[in-house]
C-alpha positions in Angstrom: 91.8 -75.9 1.1 93.5 -77.5 -2.2 92.7 -80.7 -3.2 95.1 -82.7 -5.5 94.3 -85.7 -7.6 97.1 -87.9 -9.3 96.7 -89.4 -12.5 98.5 -91.2 -15.2 100.3 -94.0 -13.2 100.4 -97.8 -14.4 102.6 -100.5 -15.5 105.4 -100.0 -18.0 108.6 -101.8 -19.1 111.8 -100.7 -18.5 113.0 -98.0 -20.8 109.5 -96.8 -21.2 107.6 -93.5 -20.2 104.6 -92.3 -18.4 103.3 -88.9 -17.9 101.9 -88.2 -14.6 99.0 -85.3 -14.0 98.3 -83.3 -10.6 94.8 -81.8 -11.1 94.0 -79.2 -8.3 90.8 -77.7 -7.1 91.3 -74.1 -5.6 92.2 -70.7 -7.2 95.5 -70.5 -5.0 97.2 -73.6 -6.8 98.7 -71.5 -9.4 100.1 -68.8 -6.9 102.5 -71.7 -5.1 105.0 -74.2 -5.8 104.3 -77.6 -6.5 106.4 -80.9 -5.6 106.3 -84.4 -6.9 107.4 -87.2 -4.3 107.3 -91.0 -4.4 107.2 -93.7 -2.0 108.5 -97.3 -2.7 107.5 -100.2 -0.3 109.3 -100.0 2.9 110.7 -96.6 2.2 110.3 -93.3 3.1 108.8 -90.7 0.8 111.6 -89.0 -1.4 111.6 -85.8 -3.5 111.3 -86.3 -7.2 111.2 -82.7 -8.3 109.5 -79.4 -7.8 108.3 -76.5 -9.8 107.8 -72.7 -9.0 104.3 -71.1 -9.2 105.1 -70.0 -12.6 106.6 -72.8 -14.0 110.0 -70.7 -14.4 112.1 -72.7 -12.0 112.3 -76.4 -11.6 114.5 -78.9 -9.2 115.0 -82.6 -9.3 116.5 -85.3 -7.4 119.6 -86.5 -8.5 118.2 -90.0 -9.4 116.0 -88.4 -11.9 117.8 -85.7 -13.4 117.9 -85.8 -17.0 115.1 -88.3 -17.1 112.0 -86.6 -15.5 110.6 -83.2 -16.5 108.0 -81.2 -14.4 105.7 -78.6 -16.3 102.6 -76.9 -15.2 99.7 -75.4 -17.0 98.0 -72.8 -14.9 95.3 -72.0 -16.9 94.1 -75.7 -16.2 95.2 -76.0 -12.6 97.5 -79.0 -13.6 101.0 -79.8 -12.9 102.9 -82.7 -15.0 105.7 -85.3 -14.5 107.1 -86.5 -17.8 109.0 -89.7 -17.0 111.3 -91.2 -19.5 113.9 -94.0 -19.6 112.0 -95.4 -16.7 114.0 -98.2 -14.6 112.4 -100.7 -12.2 114.1 -98.6 -9.3 111.3 -95.7 -10.3 108.6 -98.2 -9.1 106.7 -96.4 -6.3 103.5 -94.7 -5.3 104.0 -91.0 -6.9 102.5 -88.3 -4.9 102.0 -84.3 -5.6 102.0 -81.6 -3.3 101.4 -78.0 -3.0 101.8 -75.3 -0.5 99.4 -73.1 1.4 99.3 -70.0 -0.1 99.5 -68.1 3.1 102.5 -70.1 4.2 105.4 -68.0 5.0 108.4 -68.4 2.4 112.0 -68.2 2.7 112.4 -66.8 -0.8 112.8 -70.1 -2.4 110.9 -70.7 -5.6 110.6 -74.4 -5.1 110.8 -76.9 -2.3 112.3 -80.6 -1.6 111.3 -81.4 1.7 108.1 -83.4 2.8 107.4 -80.6 5.6 107.6 -77.9 3.1 104.1 -78.9 1.8 100.9 -78.6 3.1 98.5 -80.6 0.6 99.0 -84.2 -0.7 97.2 -86.1 -3.2 96.2 -89.9 -2.9 99.0 -90.7 -4.8 99.2 -92.9 -8.1 101.1 -96.1 -8.6 104.0 -96.6 -11.2 105.2 -99.9 -11.7 108.3 -100.4 -14.0 109.0 -104.2 -14.8 112.3 -105.3 -15.9 
């Protein structure tokens, strides 16, 4: 079992930056891909970005590409989401997610669908004011 805890959310003005962290328990965290998702009020949970187990590959939603960057420090069992040039449309609860190590893969190094992930954090609120 892997437990994920997000932190770093808060209130920021448009154009500002935040860095979210996702700290994981469990020694298998560093061997699986990790994703970030977000959910705005009244909307579905959407893919933000993901990173491969070794950090060598990343993928992003078009809406955040060029503004958000995912990285990971496996020695610290932590994945980060650096968010720059924030807009009010980025306001949401942000979740990190991890896969179960024993889950079969299709060869992909990262995943963008909710059902590709097995473990979820409790989320951290990001609010961007105009």
